Each structure stands twice: as C-alpha cells, then as structure tokens.
C-alpha positions in Angstrom: 14.3 7.3 7.7 17.5 5.7 6.7 18.8 3.9 9.8 21.0 0.9 10.4 19.2 -2.3 11.9 22.4 -2.8 13.8 21.4 0.1 16.2 21.0 -1.3 19.7 18.8 1.5 20.6 15.9 0.1 18.3 16.6 -3.4 19.6 16.4 -2.3 23.2 13.2 -0.3 22.5 11.6 -3.5 20.9 12.6 -5.6 23.9 11.0 -3.1 26.3 7.8 -3.0 24.2 8.2 0.6 23.1 8.5 -0.6 19.4 6.6 -3.6 18.0 9.9 -4.5 16.2 13.5 -3.1 16.0 12.7 -3.0 12.1 9.4 -1.0 12.5 10.4 2.6 12.9 8.0 5.1 11.2 8.1 8.7 12.2 4.4 8.3 13.5 3.4 4.8 15.1 -0.3 4.1 15.7 -0.3 1.6 18.7 -2.3 -1.5 18.7 -2.1 -2.3 14.9 -0.9 -5.6 13.7 2.8 -5.3 13.0 4.0 -7.8 10.5 6.4 -7.0 7.7 4.9 -9.5 5.1 1.1 -10.2 5.1 0.8 -13.6 3.5 -2.8 -13.9 4.8 -4.1 -10.6 3.5 -7.3 -11.1 1.4 -6.8 -9.5 -2.0 -9.4 -8.5 -4.3 -9.3 -10.4 -7.6 -6.7 -8.4 -9.8 -4.4 -10.5 -12.2 -2.8 -8.3 -15.0 -2.7 -10.0 -18.4 0.5 -10.1 -20.5 -1.0 -7.4 -22.7 -1.7 -5.0 -19.7 1.9 -5.7 -18.3 3.2 -4.7 -21.8 1.0 -1.7 -21.9 2.6 -0.4 -18.6 6.1 -1.3 -19.7 5.7 0.2 -23.3 3.8 3.4 -22.3 5.5 4.4 -19.0 8.9 3.0 -19.2 9.9 3.0 -22.8 8.4 6.4 -23.3 10.2 7.7 -20.2 7.2 9.1 -18.3 8.6 8.1 -14.9 10.4 10.4 -12.6 12.9 9.8 -9.9 11.4 8.3 -6.7 11.1 11.0 -3.9 13.4 11.2 -0.9 16.8 10.5 -2.4 16.4 6.8 -1.5 18.3 5.5 -4.6 21.5 4.0 -3.5 22.8 3.2 -7.0 21.4 3.2 -10.4 17.9 4.4 -11.1 14.7 4.1 -9.1 11.7 5.5 -11.0 8.2 6.3 -10.2 5.0 7.1 -12.1 2.0 8.1 -10.1 -1.6 6.9 -11.1 -3.5 7.8 -7.9 -3.0 9.8 -4.7 -5.5 9.8 -1.8 -7.7 7.4 -3.5 -8.2 9.7 -6.6 -7.0 8.6 -10.0 -5.1 11.2 -12.1 -7.0 11.1 -15.3 -4.1 12.3 -17.4 -1.7 9.7 -15.9 -4.2 7.1 -16.5 -4.4 7.9 -20.1 -0.9 6.7 -20.5 -1.9 3.2 -19.5 -5.3 2.5 -21.1 -7.6 0.4 -19.0 -5.2 -0.2 -16.1 -6.7 2.3 -13.7 -10.1 1.0 -14.5 -9.0 -2.5 -13.6 -7.7 -1.3 -10.3 -10.9 0.6 -9.5 -13.1 -2.4 -10.5 -11.1 -4.6 -8.2 -12.4 -2.7 -5.2 -9.4 -2.4 -3.0 -10.5 -1.2 0.5 -9.6 2.4 1.3 -7.3 2.9 -1.7 -4.6 5.6 -1.2 -1.7 5.8 -3.6 -1.2 3.8 -6.8 2.0 4.0 -8.7 4.3 2.1 -11.1 7.8 1.6 -9.6 10.9 0.9 -11.8 14.3 -0.3 -10.7 16.9 -0.4 -13.5 19.4 -3.2 -13.6 22.2 -3.1 -11.2 20.2 -0.6 -9.1 19.4 -0.6 -5.4 17.7 1.6 -2.8 18.8 2.7 0.7 17.0 1.2 3.6 13.9 3.2 4.4 10.5 3.1 6.1 7.1 4.6 5.4 6.3 7.7 7.6 3.6 5.8 9.5 2.1 2.3 10.0 -1.5 3.0 8.7 -1.1 1.6 5.3 -0.2 -1.6 3.5 1.5 -1.9 0.1 0.2 -4.5 -2.4 3.0 -5.0 -4.8 2.0 -6.7 -8.2 5.0 -7.7 -10.4 4.7 -6.3 -14.0 8.2 -7.1 -15.6 11.5 -8.4 -14.5 12.5 -9.4 -11.0 13.7 -7.6 -7.8 14.7 -8.6 -4.4 13.0 -7.0 -1.5 14.6 -7.1 2.0 12.0 -6.2 4.5 12.8 -6.6 8.3 15.0 -9.7 8.4 13.4 -11.4 5.4 14.2 -11.3 1.7 11.8 -12.2 -1.0 12.0 -12.3 -4.7 9.2 -10.3 -6.5 8.8 -11.6 -9.9 5.5 -13.6 -10.3 3.3 -13.5 -7.2 1.8 -10.5 -5.5 3.4 -9.5 -2.2 1.6 -7.5 0.5 3.9 -5.7 3.0 3.6 -3.1 5.9 5.9 -0.4 4.5 6.6 1.0 7.9 9.1 -1.8 8.4 12.7 -1.1 7.1 13.0 -2.3 3.7 15.2 -2.1 0.6 15.0 -3.1 -3.0 17.8 -4.5 -5.2 17.8 -5.4 -8.8 20.7 -7.6 -9.8 19.2 -8.8 -13.0 19.9 -7.8 -16.6 16.4 -6.3 -17.2 14.5 -3.5 -15.5 12.2 -4.6 -12.6 8.7 -3.0 -12.8 6.0 -3.3 -10.2 2.5 -1.8 -9.7 2.1 -0.7 -6.0 -1.4 -0.2 -4.6 -1.4 1.4 -1.2 -4.4 0.6 0.9 -5.5 1.3 4.5 -4.2 -1.0 7.2 -7.1 -3.2 8.3 -6.7 -2.2 11.9 -7.6 1.5 11.0 -10.9 0.7 9.1 
C-alpha cells in the first residue's frame, strides 16, 4: 500500500483509536497486538554472521546475479533485489545451496515461528516507495550483510550497517541507499509474539 503519511484521514483514524498509528496501515489489522515500528527490546536468538558468511552471501547471490526484482513494483529508483531462502518456515534446498551453511545457521538459531527468509539488495543510489506489509502478524529481523542503507519507518530513520534491527513491517517504511556500494541485508520474518 503506497500511501502518503500526510493523509489527514489516517491521522484522524489514529486519533479516534481506529488505527494504532497513522503509520500502521496494513490491509488486514489484528487488533490487540503490540504496535511499535522498531522493537529494540525483542529477544533475538544468537545469530551473528561471520565475515566469511557475509562474503558468501555477497559473492554467491549478488555477484552471480541470482537475485530477482522485489515483488510489488516498490522500487522507486535504481535496483531493489530479492533472493528467497525460505517461505512459510520451509527452506528451499536449491536456494540454500547457493549460500552454503547460511540456512543451517538460521535454522540452528531457532527463531520462533519462522516465516520468510530472504536476502535483500539495494543498489547504490536506489530507493523504494513507501510501503507496508499486508498484515501486522509478523516482525522482520534485519541483519546487515554488506554496505549501509537508511530505513525510514513511521517517523523514525535508522541506518542499517552493523547492528541487527527488528521492525514491525506493517508500519509505513522506505529504504534508501545513498552510498557508493550496494546495501545487502538478510531478512528473517517471524511471528509477532502476540500471535503465539
């Protein structure tokens, strides 16, 4: 859903309690779930990618051109790529072969109620349109792999370059890479704790 945050309708709906936030506008909204764009207190399983593992992702997915365009025509300018490793909690064996050991490491970390896992790539001088996830039942764990990208989610902007960031993707967000190198992240989608 590409919608301007300037819309007074969403602001009015949030003031009346119809939406948790003017920025949280998925197509389907489960009421009663904690509504926060960035989850700084989310307890993460232990998963730190080594430099060798990060290089494996970049070399085998990015440099070999295995990624495709991100779904939904959300790229505003430049290239926003995507390489799926798992969907609905099931790893794709063939995709995982391209990044030896990475899928095993993610599985071993025991993320609760794993959904999608994918590598996301944003070329230099690229940006996405503002967008939201279709519902608020998942969180996205974003692990930096290479480069640096800016994420604007709701009214907050964070730089994703070294530390893992956990977001509720049902909040309006957009990514921008103003750097000279591609920004690569590993995204692990898990169930919102309120749905478990």
